[in-house]
C-alpha positions, 0 to 999 in steps of 0.5 A: 548372446549379442550381434558382435558375439556370433554372425553365423547364428543369424541363420536362426529366428535371430531373437537372442543371436548375433556375429562370430568373433572372427568377423570385424563389424563395424558401425557407421552411426549411433542407430545400432548399439552393437552391444545391446542389439540383437539379430531380429531388431535388425529384420522386418516382422516378416524376418526379412532384412530391414536394409535401409536400417542395416545400410544406413547404420554399418559400412558398405562392406558389412552391410553387403555382407549382412544383406547377401545372408539369408532371410531369418525364420523367425519359427526357428529356435536360436542355436550354438554353432561350433565355429571350427565345422564347416557345418557349425556341428561340434564333433569330439574330433574337432574338439579334439584338434582345437585342444591338442592345438591350444596345448602345443602352444600354437599362437594366435596367428598360427590358428588364424593361418590354419583354416586358410591352409586347409581352405588352399589344399582343398580348392578345386584347381590343379595341384600344380597351381597349389604347389605354385601359390604355396611357394608364392604366399611363403616367398620362394619365387626365384624373382630378379628381386629374391636373387638379388637378394641372395647375391646371384649376378641379375639385374633386378627389373621386371621385364614385362613392363620394364619398370620397377623391382621384380619383386613377388608383390610386384610381378603378381599384383602390381605390374601392369600386366597383372594389374589389368588382368585383376581388374578385368577379373576382380573389378575396380571395387574389390581391388580398392578394398586390398590391403597392399603391404606384402603378398601374403597380406594381399592373399589375407585380404582377398580370401576374406573378400570374394567366394570360393569359386572366384579364389579358385580363379584367383590362384589360377591367375597367380599361376598364368601370370607367372608363366607369362613372365617365365615367357617373356624372360626367356625371350618369348612375347608375352600374352595381352591382359584380356587373353590371359583372362580368357585362357583363365576363365576356360581353364577353371571351367575345363578343370571343373567339368573334367573333376566333376567327371571323375567323380560321377559316381556320387551323382545318378547316373542318368546322362540326359534328362528323364521324365517323372512317373505317371502323376509325379512332377519333376522340379530341376533348380540351378544357380548361374553367377557371373564373376565380372559383373558379380551378378547372380540368379536362379533358374527352375522349371517344372514339368510333368509325365509327358515332359512339358514344361508346366512352369517356369522362374528366372530370378535375379539374386541380389546379394549371395555369399556363396555359390553353394547358398545359391544352389540351395536359394535355387531348390527352395525357389522351385518348392515355392514354385510349386506351392504357387500353381498347386502341384504335389507330388515332386521330385527335387533335381539339381547338379549341386551334389552337396545341398542335395545331400543336406536336403536328403539327409535333413540335415540343417547346417548350424550356418548361414546355409542352414535357414534355407536347407531349414526353410526348404524341409519345413516347406517341402511337406506342402507339396507332397515332396518324395525325393531330392536328386542329384544329377549330372550337368547334362541332366539339368541343362534347361534350368541351367539356361534359365539361370543363365537368363536370370543375369540379365532380369531386374525382377523374377519372371515367370511362365506358365505352360507357354515358354519362351522359344527358346527355352520350348526349344530346349524343352523339347530337345533336352539332352546334352547337345542342347546349346543354351541360348543366353 
């Protein structure tokens, strides 16, 4: 298979694989012939991406997308993946669903939007935000422009900025207040890439440009902009953009934490970190992502049966396509650190339940995540990896703070036994009440 056919198969050795048909990858120079090149030709012999070749051969956005995928595993054979399953595996159920849609004669546009609607209803946000967003996407919000078209006696202008017709696109995207909110949440680079013709085109463009965590914030942001608009229309003072951004961040975090508590049965019941058995070592792993700057990092710490820190690593991550991949990368970093210092008999703990489930079940998805999972499972035997355990965030607080520290670094930092004072204090008092210094 060639590069234009299946980007999703880059998770394997890349000797025959290439890019999915629904991914538009455009080259800049003739140095790479997409019709004849295979993925391994874009990599160094070690499996790492040839970043210079990729950046010189593709448009910046496409180059960033490619480089955000994990390094290849040369020893792993290429495999086919099923695009209609989130883990890349064919099932009779998913095949039947696709066949049924084709039999019903569903048009290509409906087929393309079906994953979008599934994504929306699975977003980790309140249902009231989803329902509002569904109405906005379909053009069902009672803006003054909509009311005027339906011959309701209203004056069609935006009362937030006192300028322009109040369409859905205006109040949720191009109004001065909305522009400032999105500039602070997304950054100018993302905004400049968005196709602006109508509101659905903006949404679908954003959906393809940001990960699910950021998109959750976007939907909450749209809902906040609309409630702010309603307050202004009914005579109250509107919120400043900076205040709305702070509110959006806090609201999203509070909902996520509350939702995690409601599903705590999925995780270990230990409320705080517990020491391993004598002769064993526990590796806690976590990832951190800073929305506004786009920075990401992972943090790991290895402790013995006394609770003493043996080693820790804080590593910035330059490119990553999803938070789930970051969490998987953190687990892999933990295994690498265990190999580096020569410990054996280890337990991996993380608050990323979906990643831990894949590792525990030894399931290698046929997606970009598969390369990291495959490498982790392959290296686990070299450190006598005993188990993977999903824990609550409170039981992973030190690793979380080390991951936060990575956001301020330009290169990885490793500590052996002697931790920095702030981290050492957290290790001594590892509990839900510990406060992260970073």
